[in-house]
N, C-alpha and C positions, 0 to 999 in steps of 0.2 A: 545791917551787915552787907558788905559789898558782894556783888555777884561774882561768879567765876569769870575767867578771862575771856578773851575774844573767841567766838564760836569757831569750831573746826569746819572744814569743808563738808558739804552735804554727803551723807551716807557713810562717813568714816569717823572714827574716833581717834584723835591724835593723842598718843600716850605722852609725848613730850609736853603737850599743852596742859594735860591734866596733872603732870608731875611738877609743874611750876609751883612756886610757893603760894599757897592759898591761905587766906586769913583764918580759915576755920579748921586747918589741918593740924597746926602745932598743938593747940590745946582744944580738944573737941568740946564744944559747948553742950550744954544739956539739950536733949531733944525738945524739951518743953520750951526753952528760950528760943530755939531756932524756929519754932512754929508760930511764935507770937505775931511776927510781921506778916504772915501769910494765911493766918487763920488756923484753926485747929485741924489736925490731920483727919482725913476721912476715916470713919469707923471701919475697922477690919471685919470683913465678912467671914463666914465659916471657912471659905476656901482661900482666903487671902493670906499673904505672907505675914508672919508675926513680926512686929517691930522689935528692934534691939532694946534690951532692957537697961543697958548701961552704956557709958561713953566708950568703954573698952570694946564692947561688941560693935558699936557704931564705927570705931576706928578700924576694926577688922573688916567691916563691910566696905569702908572706904578703900582700904588697902586692896581688897579683892577686886573692887571695881576698877582701880587704877592699874593694877598689874595684870588682871585677867587670870589670876591663879588662886586656887582655893587655899586660904591661909592655914587650914587644918590639915588637909591631906597633901597639899603641895602639887596638885594636878591642875592642868590647864582647864579653865572653865569652858564649857560648850557655849554655843551662841545663845541657847535658851537659858542656861544657868546665868550667864553674864547679863542677859536682859532682866532676869528676875532680880539679880543683885542690884541693877540700876533702878528697878521699880521700888525695891525695898529702900534704897538710898533716897529716892525721891519722896517716899512717904516719911522717912525719918528726918531728912535734912533738906527741906525745900530750897535753901539757898544754892544747892548744887543742881538746880533745875536745868541750867543751860548745858552743863556737862552731860547730865543724864539725857536731856532731849537730843543732844548731838549724837550720843551713842545710840539712842533709839532710832535715829535715822537709818542706821545700818540694818537694824532689825526689820523695819518696814521695807527697806530696799530688798533685803533677802526674801522676805515674804512675797513681794511682787515678782521677783525673779523666779521663785519657785512656782508661783501661780502660772506665769507665762510658760515655763518649761512643761508643767503638767498639761497645760492647754495645747501646746505644740505636740506633746506625746499623744494626747487623745486624738488629734487630727491625723497624725501619721500612723497611729496604731502601733506605736512602739513603747517599749518600757521606759525609755528616757530619751530626752532630746539633746542633740548636739553632744552626745557622749557623756553627759553629766547626770549622775544619779540624783534623784530628788532628795533634799535634806529633810530633817525632822519638821513636823508641823509646828508652826508658830501661831496658830489660831488662838490658843489659850493665852499666850503672852500678849498678843495684840489686844485681846479682850481685857486683860488686866490693865494695860496701859490706858485704854479708853475709860475703864472704871475709875482709875486713880485720877486722871486728868479731869474727868467730868465732876468728880467729887470736889476737887480743888476749885473749879470754876463756879460751881454752885455755892461753895462756902465763901469765896471772896472773888467775885467777878472783876472788880476793879483792878486787883493785883495780878490775877491769873489770866483773864481773857485776852488782853493784848499780846502777852507772851505766847500763850498756847495757840491763839489764832494765827499769829505770824509764823510760828513753827509749823503748824499743820498745813497752812496754805502754801508756804514755801516748799515744804517737802512734797506736796502734791505736784507742784510745778516742776520740781526737779525730777521726780519719778516720771511724770508725763513726758518730759523732754528726753530723759535718758533712754526710755524704752520706746520712743516714737518710731525709730527705725528698725525695731525688732521684728523678726519674722512672725507673722500672725497678728501683729498690731495694726489695726486699720489706719489708713491715712487720715491726717487731720481734717481733710475735707469731708470725710464720712463721720459727721458729728454724732449721729444716732448710734452707729456701730461702735464708735470709740466710747461713747457714754455707757453702752451696755457692757463693753469689755471691762472698763475700770470699776463700774459699780458691781460687777460680779466678783471682784477681788476684795477680800475682806479687809486687807490693809488700807487700800485707798478708800473703801467705803467707810471704814472707821475714822480715817482722817477727815472725810467729808462730814461725818456726824459730829466730830469734835469741833470743827470750824463752825458748823451750823449752830451748835450750842453756844459757842462764844459769841457769835453774831447776834443770836437771840437774846443773850443776857445783856448785851450792850446796846441794843437797838433803841431803847428808850432813853438812854443817858448820853452816851458818847460813842457812836459806832464808827467814828472817823478812823480810829486805829485799825479796826478790822477791814474797813473798806479800802484804806490806803494800802494795806498789805495785799489785798486782792488785786487792786489795780497794778501795783508794782510787779507782782508776780505775773499778772497777765501780760504786761509789756515784756517782761524778761523771758517768759516761756511760751509766748504766742508763736504759732497757732496750736501747739500741742496742749495748751492749758485751756482752750476754749470750752472743753466739755465741763470743766469746773464752773466756769462763768454761766454756761447754759443751765446746769443743774441747780445752782444756787438761785437762779432767777434774777440775777442782777442784769440790768439792761442800761445801756447808755441813753441819755436824753434824746428825745426825738428832735434832734437839731439838724438843720439843713447842712449838707456836706460843704457847700460853698462857704457858709458862715464859719464853720469850724476851721476850714483852711485859711480863710481870711484872717481870723483871730490869730491863728498860729503864725501866719506871715507877719502880722503887725508885731507880735511879741518877738519874733525872730529879728525883726529890724531894730526893735528897741534895745534888745540885749546884745545882738550881734554875735557872729560866730565866724572865726577865721576858717578858711577852707581846710587848713590842716587839721582842725579840730573835728572835722566831719568824719575822719577815719577813726576817731576815738569818741564815740557817743557819750561815754560816761563824763568826760571832761566838758563836752558841749552841753550836756543836760544841766550842769550846775549854773550855766549862764543863760540858758534858754529853758526856764522851768516848764513852760506850757507845751514844749515840743513833744515831750513824752506822753502827755495827755492826748495830744492830737494823734500821735501814732497809735495809742491804745484805742481811741475811739474809732478811728478809721479802720484799724485792724479788725475790730469787732463788727463793724458795719459791712466790711468787705465780703463777708460770707453771704450776704443777701443783697447788697447794693454795690457790687463791684463795678457794674456798668456805669452807674452815676459817678462813682469816685474816679473812674478812668476818664470819663468825659471832662470832668472838672479839672483834673490834673493836666490833661492835654490842652484845655482851654487856657489855663494859666500859663503854660509853657509857651504857646504860640503868641499870646498877647504880650508876653514879656519881650519878644523879639521885635515888636513894632517900635515906632518912634518913642524915645525916652520921655516919660512924663513926670515920674516921681521916683523916690528912692525905693519904694516897694517893688517897682517893676525891675529894677536892677538887681534886687535881692531875690527875685523869684526863682531863678535857676539854682543858686546855692541853697535856697530853702527846699526846693524839690529834691535836690541831692541829699540834704539832711534827712528828709523823710525816707528816702530810698535806703540810705545807710542804716537808719534805725529800724526800718520795717521791711523785711524781705517780702512780705505779702504784698505791700504796696508796690514794691519794685517789680514783682512778677505780674501785678495787675497792669502796669503801664508800659513795661519794657517792649513787648512785641509791637504794640500799636505806635509807640514812640519811634521805633526804628523805621516802621513803614512810612511814617510822616516826614522822615528826614530826607526830603527830596533835595536835589542840588541847590535849588533856590533857598531852601531853609538852611542848608549847611553854610551857604555863603553868608546869610544873615547872621547865623550863629558866630561865624568867623569875625564879622564886623563888630558884633556885640562885645566880644571879648578881646578884640585886637588891642584895645587901649590898656588892658591889664598888665601889670609888671610880669616879667618872665617867671619870677618865683611863684606868683599866684597861678600862672598858667600851668606850671609844672605840678603844682598841688592839685589843680582841677583835673589834670590828666591822671594823676595818681588815684584821685577819687573815682573817676570813671572806670579805671582799670579794676579798682576794688569792687565797684558795683557790678561790673561784668562778671567777675568771678563769683559773685553771689546771686547772679541771675540764673534762673532755671527755665522759665517759660520763654520760648523763642530764642534759646541760646544759639541754635544753628543759624537762624536768620540773622542774628547779630553778627556772628562770625562771618557769614557771607557778605554782609553789608560792609564790614570793615575791610575784608580782603578785596572786594570789588572796588571799593573806593580808593584804597591805597595802591592797588596794582590791578587795573582792569584786565580781564582775560582777553586774549587775542580774538576769541570768537564772539565777544560781546559787541554788538553793533547798534544797540538801542540808543536812539538820540536823546539828548537832554541830560547826559551824564557828566557834562563839563562842569567841573568844580575848580575852585581856586587851588593853586599848587600848595598853598599853606594847609589847606584841608587835607590833601593827600599826604603831606608830610606828617600832619597830626595823626591821621589814621595809621600810617606806618609806625609812628612812635608808639601809639596805643597798642598795636599788635605786638611789638617787641616787648614792651613792658608787661603786656598780658601774659605772654609766654614765660617771661621771667618770673612773674608773680605766681603763675600756676605751677611752675617748677618748684618754687619754694614751698607752696602749699602741699604739693604732692609728696615731695621727698622729706619734708619735715613732719609728716604725720606720724610715721613710725608705726610699729606694731603695738596694739593695745595690750597692756599687761593685766593680770587678774585683779579685778576690783576697780580698775580705772574706767573712766567714761570712754565710750567709743570714739575713734578719731573724728576730728571735725570734718564734716562733709564739705565738698566744693560743689555747690549747685550747678555751676556752669558745666562742669564735667559730668555731673549726674545726668544732665539733660542731653549732652552730646553722645552719651553711650548708646543712644538709639539711632545715631546717624553715622555709625562707623563705616558703613558701606559707601555713603555719599562722600565721606572724607577720603576714603581710599580711591574712589573714582577721580576726585579732584586732584589728589596727589599724583596719580599716574599720568595726568595730563602733562606733567613736566613743564608747567608754565612759569618761567622766570622764578621770581622769589616766592610765588604763591605755593608751589609744591614743597619748598623748604619749610615754610611756616606750617603747612598742614601736616607734613611728615613729622615735624617736631611735636605738634599737638597730638598726633596719633600715639607717639611714644608716651607722652604724659598721660593721656587717657587710658592707655593700656596698663600703665603702672597703677593708676588710681583705681580702676575698676578690674583689677586682676582677680581671677585669671580670664574671665569671660571676654572682656574687651580685647585683651592681648591675643587670644586665640582667634577672635573674630577678625581683628585687623590683619593678622598674618594670613588667615584663610582667604580674605578678599584680595589681598595683594598677590598671593600665589595664584589665585584663580583668574584675576583680571589682567595680569601683566602679559604683554605681547612682545616684549623685547628684553634683551639681557640688561639693558639700562634700567628698564622698569622693574625687572626682577631683582636687580641689585638693591632696590629700595626695601624689599622684603628681607633680604639678608642683613642689610644695615639695621633695620628695625629689630631683628632678632638679636643682633650683636649687642644692642643697647639693653634689650629686655632680659636677655639670658643672664646678665650679671646680677639681677635682683629677683629673678623668678626661677623656680625649679619646676621641672616637668612641663615646661612650656611647649616644647616640640611634640612630645607625646600627646598632649591635649589638643594641639592644632591638627595633627594627623588624624586623631580620633574624630574630630569635628568634620574634617574633610570626608572621611569614610562614611560617617553618619549622614551627611548631607547628600552624598552620592546615592547611597542605598535608599534613602527616603524619597528620592526623586525631586529634591529641592534644587537641583542644578540642571540647566539645559545641557544638552549633549556637547555643544561646542565649548562650553565652559569646562566640562569634565575633561575633554581632550586637552584643552589648554592647561588645566591644572596638572594633568599627568606629565605633559611635556615639560612644564616648569619644574616639577619635582624631580624628574629624571635629569634635567639639566643641572640642577643644584647638586644632585648626588655625584655627578661626573665632574663638577668643578674642582679645580686644583689651585693651590697657592694659598697664601694667607688671606684671611677675611672670610670668604665663603667656605673655605676648606673646613673650618670647625663645624659649621652648620652642615656641610656635606657629610662628614663622618657620622654625626649624630643622627641626621635624617635617614641615612641608609639603615642604621641599626633600628630606628623606630619603625620604619616601613616594613622591616622584616617581621615584626610582630603582627602585622595585618596581612600576612600572606594569604590567608584563607579569604578574607573579605575582598581583597584586590583580585584574587584568582577567579572569583565568580564573574567578574566583569570581562573575562576573556570570551564569554559566551554572550556578550551584549548584542542586542539586535543591530546596533550601529557598528559597521566595520571600523569606523574611525575610533570609536571608544575602545573597541577590542584591541585595535592596533596600539593605541596609546597605553592601555593597561599592559600589553605585552612588552612595550618599550620600558615602562617603569619597572616591571618585575625583572626584566633582563639585566638591569643595571644595579638592582638592590642586592645587598649581601643576603644570602640565605641563612635562616636560623639553624642553629645546631641540631635542634630537635623539633620535629613537627608531628602533631597527632596523626596517626595513620588515616583516620577518616578524612581529615583536612588534606593530607598529602594526596590521597587518591582522587579527591575532587579537583584539586588544582592540576594534577597530572592529566586527568581526562580532559579538562578544559583546555590546557595548553596543547595537547595533542590534537584536539578538535580544531583549535585555532591554527595549528601548523598546516593541516591539510586544507583548510579553507584558503589560507594565503597562498599555498602552493597551487591551488586551483585558479586563484585570481592572478597569478604570476606577478606578485608584488615583491620585488627584491628587498625593499626596506623592511616590510612586515615579515618576510621570510627570515631575514637576519635576526630580527627581534625574537621571533618564535624559536628559532634554532638555538639562540643563545640562552633563552629562558629554559628550554628543556635540557640543554647541556648542564646548566647550573643546578637545576633540580636534581639531575641524576647524580651529581657529586655530593649531595648532602648526606647520604647514608646508603648502605647496601640495599635497604628496603626501597628507597627511592629509585635507585638504579634499576632494580627489577621491575618496579611499577612503570617507569618510563619506557623501558625496553618492551615490556609486554603490551602497553597501550600503543606504542609506535608500530610494532610488527602487526598486531591485530588490525590496526587502522589501515596499514598499507595493504594488507591482504583482503580487506573488506571489499566486496564487489562494488560498493559505491565509490571507492577510491582506486580500484585496480586500474581503471582506464587512465589514471594519471601516469602510470608507468608502462603503458602499452598492453595491459591485460584486458580481459573481456569484462564489460560492465554488466549492469543488471539486464537480464533478458526480458523482453516485453511480455506482458501477461497474455493469457489466452484470449481475453476480450480484445486486446489491441491487435493481435495477430490474426484473429478470426475474421469472419465476414461481418460486415456492418450490421448492427442491430441484433446479431446472434449472441446469446449469453449461454455459456456452457459451464456446468459445475464439474470441475475436474475430480472432485471427491466422488460424486455419483458415477462418473465415467470409470474411475479406477475400481470402484466397488463392482460394477458390472463386468469389467474386464478380468479382474482377478478371481471373481466367483466362478467363471466358466471353466477355468483350468486350475486343478489342485496340484501345486508343486510343493506341498508341505513335506518336510523330511528330505528334500533334495538339495543338491549343491547349486542348483540352477536358480536364477532369479529372473523375474519378469519386469521389464521396464515399459512404461506407457510411452509410446513413441509419437502419439498424436491422435487426432480424430479423423476417421475415414472421410475422405472428400475434401479435406483441408490441407493435405500434405503433411510433411514432417513438422515437428515443433521448430519454431524459429530459433536460430542460434544467435546468441548474443555476440554482436560484432564489436571489435575494438574501436575505441574512440578515434575521432578524426584528428588527432593531434600530430603535429609535425615531429619527425624523428629528433630534431634538435631539442624540442621541448621535452620529449620523453627522456632523452639522455640527461637533460638538465635536472628534471625532476628526480630521476633515479640517483644522480650524483648528489643532489642536495640531501635526499633522504639517507643515503648510505653514509655520507659524511657526518650527518647528525648522529646516526646510529653508532658509527665508529667512535665518535667523541664520547657518547654516553657509555660505551663499553670500556672506554679508557678512564672513566671516572670524572667526566664532565669537563675535561680540558678543552677550552674553546679556541677555535681558529676561524679564519675567514670562511664564509659559507661557500664561496666560489673556489676555494683551494682544492686541488685534486686529492683524492683519497690516498693517504700515505700508506706505506707498508703496514701490514696488519700486526706487526710485532707490538707487544705490550697490551694486547686485549686481555681483559680479566677473564679467567676461566669461568668464574661464577656468572659474569655477565653473558658470556657466550653460551653457557648452559641455559640461562634464562631465555635467550633467543631460541635455542634449540627446542626447549619445551613448548614455547608458543608456536613454533613452526609445526611441530607434530600435532598439537591440539587443533591448529587451524586447518591443516591439510587433511588430516585423518583423525577426526575427533573420537572415533570409536575404538582407538588403540591406546593402551596405556603406555607410559614411558618406560615400563619395566621390561619390555620385550627387546632385550639387547642381544641375546644370543642369535647366531646366524643358523637358520635351519638348512637341511639338505635341499637340493634342487627340486626334488619331488614335492616338497611342501608347497611350492608355488601353485600347484594345481588347485589347492583349496583356497587360495587368496587371490584368484584372478580378478574378481570384482574389485577388491580393495586396491590391488596393484594398478588396475586400469584407472581407478579414481585418482590415485596419487599421480600417475603420469599425466592425466588430463589436467589436474590442477597446475602442475609444473608447465604444461604447454600453454595453458590459458593465462598464466601469470609469469612473465619473464623475470620478475623481481625475485623469484624463489631461489634461482641458482646463485645470484650474488649474495643473498642471505645465507645460503648454505656454505658459500665460500667464507663468509665472515665467521660463521660458527666454527668452521674448520680451523681458522686461525687461533681460536682460543682452546687449544688442546687441554683436556681430552673431551671437549663438549660435543664433538661430532658423534661420539658413541651414542648419545641420547637421541640421535636422528637415525638410528639403525633401521627402524621400520620404513622410513622414507627411502633410505638407500636401497634396501631390499626390494621395495616395490618398484623403484625406478630401474634397478638393474634387471629384475625379472622381466619387466615389460620391454626393455630395450633388447634383451636377449631373444625374447620371443619375436620381436620385430625383425631383427637381423636374420634370425633362423628362417623366417618365412619370406624374406625379401628375395626377389628374383632380378634385382637390378645388377648391372655389370660391375658397378662400383658404389661406394657409399655416398657419393655426392648426389645420388638420386633421392636420398632422404635427408635433406639438409638439417631439419630440426633434430632428428634422431642422431645424426652425426654430431651435431653441436652438443646435444644432451649427453651423449656417451663420453665425449671428450671432457665436458665440464664435470661429470660425475666422477670419473677416474681421477681427474686433477684434484677435486675436492677431497676425495678419500686419501690421496697421497699427501695433500697438505695437512690433513688432520691426523697423519701418522697411522692411518688404518691399513695402508699398503706399504710395503718396503719400496725404496726408491726405484729398484729395477722393474717392479710391476707398475709403479705409479707413473713411469715415463712412457708407457705404451700408448697413451692417447695421442702422442705426437705422430704416430704413423697411421692412425685410423683413416685419414682422408685418402691414403694411397692403397688401401686394401679393399678386397671384395667383401660384401656383406657377411658371407659365411665365415670368413676369416675373423672379422670383428666379433662374430658370435662365439667363435672358439676362444678368442682372447678374453672376452667377458666371462666365459664359462670358467676359465682358469682363475679369474679374479674371484668368482663365486666360490670355487673350491678352496681358495686360500682363506677367504672370509669364513667359510664353514669350519675350517680347521682352526682358525685363529679369530674367534669371535671378538668384536669390538667392545672391550670392557675397560672401564676407567682404571681398574686395578693394575693394568699392564703398563701404566705410565708412572714414571718417577719424577720427582720435583728436583730441579737443579737450582740450588740456592744462589750460586754465583751468577747465573743468567736470569733467574727469576722466571723460568719456563718449565713446563712439563715436557719430558723426553721419554721416548719409547725405544728400548733396546731390542731390535728385531732378531738379534742373535739368540735370544732366549726362546724364540718361537721355533727353533729347529732349522733344518736345511730348507732354503727357499728354492733350491735348484729344481725340485720335483714339480714346481708350479711354472717353470720356465720352458718346459719342453715344447709346448705349443708355440710360444713366442719365438723360440729359436728356429723352429720349423718354418714359421711364417717368414722370418728374416731370411732364411736360407732360400726359400722359394722365390722371394722378391729381392734377391741380392743385388740385381742390377739397379734397382731403384733405392733400396734401403741399406746398401753396403756402408755408406758413410755414417749411418746411425747405429751400426751394430755395436760400437764401443759403449754406448749408453746403456746397454742391456746386459752387461757383464756383472756377475755377482761379486 
């Protein structure tokens, strides 16, 4: 009876193949007749499947096997049920063995896949690997297959052993090759580990036992069929199949390598092989029968004798370039190419050393050797070389550099002895172009593997180059004539082939190492090519950059260059880089927290570069509060550092960053304003704005060598006098014999520098209060209209907490004048802080612009007003110019209160005449201000919002008659009518 038709591909059952007309399907023969040619069926054990009792039952089993559907219930058979159906069919109908064995390939394949998944899951400590849940156990099915096949081989080895051995050894070869690149599968060079892995898998161990049984049953009669299958499979699936050869114990004859090569060369010369056939080893094998054996033997010996093989191959190559003696010498290079095409292992063994031996003299000899060949043969040889390069893994980067340096020497290469014939350079140029074209076809024709298909065919040349991405990027950025174009194109192919790792690495190195816009353009061009076939490439690249920076894997100068390049791309406009610019800004915004930490980097250059990058990136819509506070603090700290260093560029970056941060959300605005005001009022930064810095400690101001404990001194001082329950307080003024405590002196900065610092800070603060709208850092402060009341309130709260931390913000009501007697100490402290820090009055004026925020500074206004009133009352100067600071403070205080709508215009303008009055007259006018504030406390409820203007407005007509508070003012005007007559009109109600 004829067998079923041609076998289906390994691991898959082809339904169309099985549905073809079969000689035993139309009229199902009797099971007894079917078994006669193959021996009696093996006896069924107690757990075995029962054989069909009739032809109808057998027909149903055949139908179920072909369709994969249960003929009784109409449901689809599971993998295990389908396998049992195949086993039953094999027992009942041996002529169907080829179809059944082909189907069982998929069962063994599934078992191996499940075993590897379970092994990966065990190593990773997860429930499943690669997101795939483990399938049902197939151990019992595999055991039944072994039992059935073993029984058949024992019953009739002559009929069954060749078929079963070929099937089992071929399936082991296919499984070994298919899963060779799988995660967790050792490399083929680790023979012991690979053997342990496959022998721990029941499926492959069962196949090994089946083959061993077949070989044992035929060893005394005719083992050629089994051995031929082993050798054929070894050649086809080497080196992944070597563990099978090692386990079975087969070894090649102890033949000298040179004799094996010599015999192979002679056979090659006898049969001949056209160069074009070298690209198709199958066609060449039919005419050169011993070449496959030579490849198999050398491949097996290469694991332990690679050095000897390498030396012999190189010897044959160099001897072939000498004076022509016989036909064998002329055929040596094509023969070596044939071996390399058929055996990647031999190619890897010789490729690196062969390239090193190709000196200019050798290249010229090689050119002369092949100069007489027809052009068509030369083109075929070049195609073969290109094909071999694509299949080369060991030394791939050295091969690439050799080709590039020979075809187009770099301008920096001055090594003598590199003079080669022009035809050699042209040949290398041609090889590079064809290599890039061939690699492009291999990369873009691979496609995405579908379920059940074999993994895409690897490209060893690119597999090896993925470890040299940085070197390729460095060479590309040299912009050396055609060299950088070749390497840039190769980077793109390598990035697609090894996506996503090589793609992110290539972009990372180009962005880090580029030093000009022309070099940086190579990164954007590469991204434009890769973005069309890769998703999430830019986020992965930015993540790699951030990880490398925080891991300390980049030098500081590279970090600075990377940030400058990223900032430049974000700011690029126009077609081309613009697409990357938009996407890059959005991606960088997701790493705001990571990049913000670098604002505190120990290197000022890194911190400045981070500030630049963050200042041009779009801010995310939502930031976690913890991350927001961290980056705001870092940015504020960076701002005061660059303000101290007087770096205009860095100051512009920091100001822009803080302004953009403040515009992300109301919470961000408050955080930025709070940190800025607290930082400016800190004694460490006060000297930047003309304030008093840190006072020297007692040890620094005291006598040399003397150490005084101020805690012990204060304890002795306060213990002698008991002031408990009194309104008086005792201050330690120093140590007797050493004079008063030293007073912190203002920094020695020039007035122009102080004015510039104050202008920069107030401009930034004003932009933050307006929602982050950014303008030039050197632009003058515009009118205060448009300041957010909430932002101004935030500044007011920070001012109160910084100047007078023991007072709550709820003390808004204005007390009677007598109340000031119990707050003398606090009022003096407030006045001292304003005197020590000139920045407080501009801050107070900014708060006044955001009505009604000045109400929340009521305690500061009261303290200042009470202290100034007491000063003018006690002053014995003839005019107010004798106390310049108090005069300036009085004018600024009244002006702020008027701007904040706490005083009506007629009272708010009185500060214009303070410089022309006597101290007691100023005291009387300030007292009238106090009286007005006492009767009309500064409360936010007195302000109404005008929607048309977008501002809060206070209607003073609701507060009653203002005239009773103007009697003193009118009296002073009347007394000084000769000097103030022209200003009288400004003080009419």
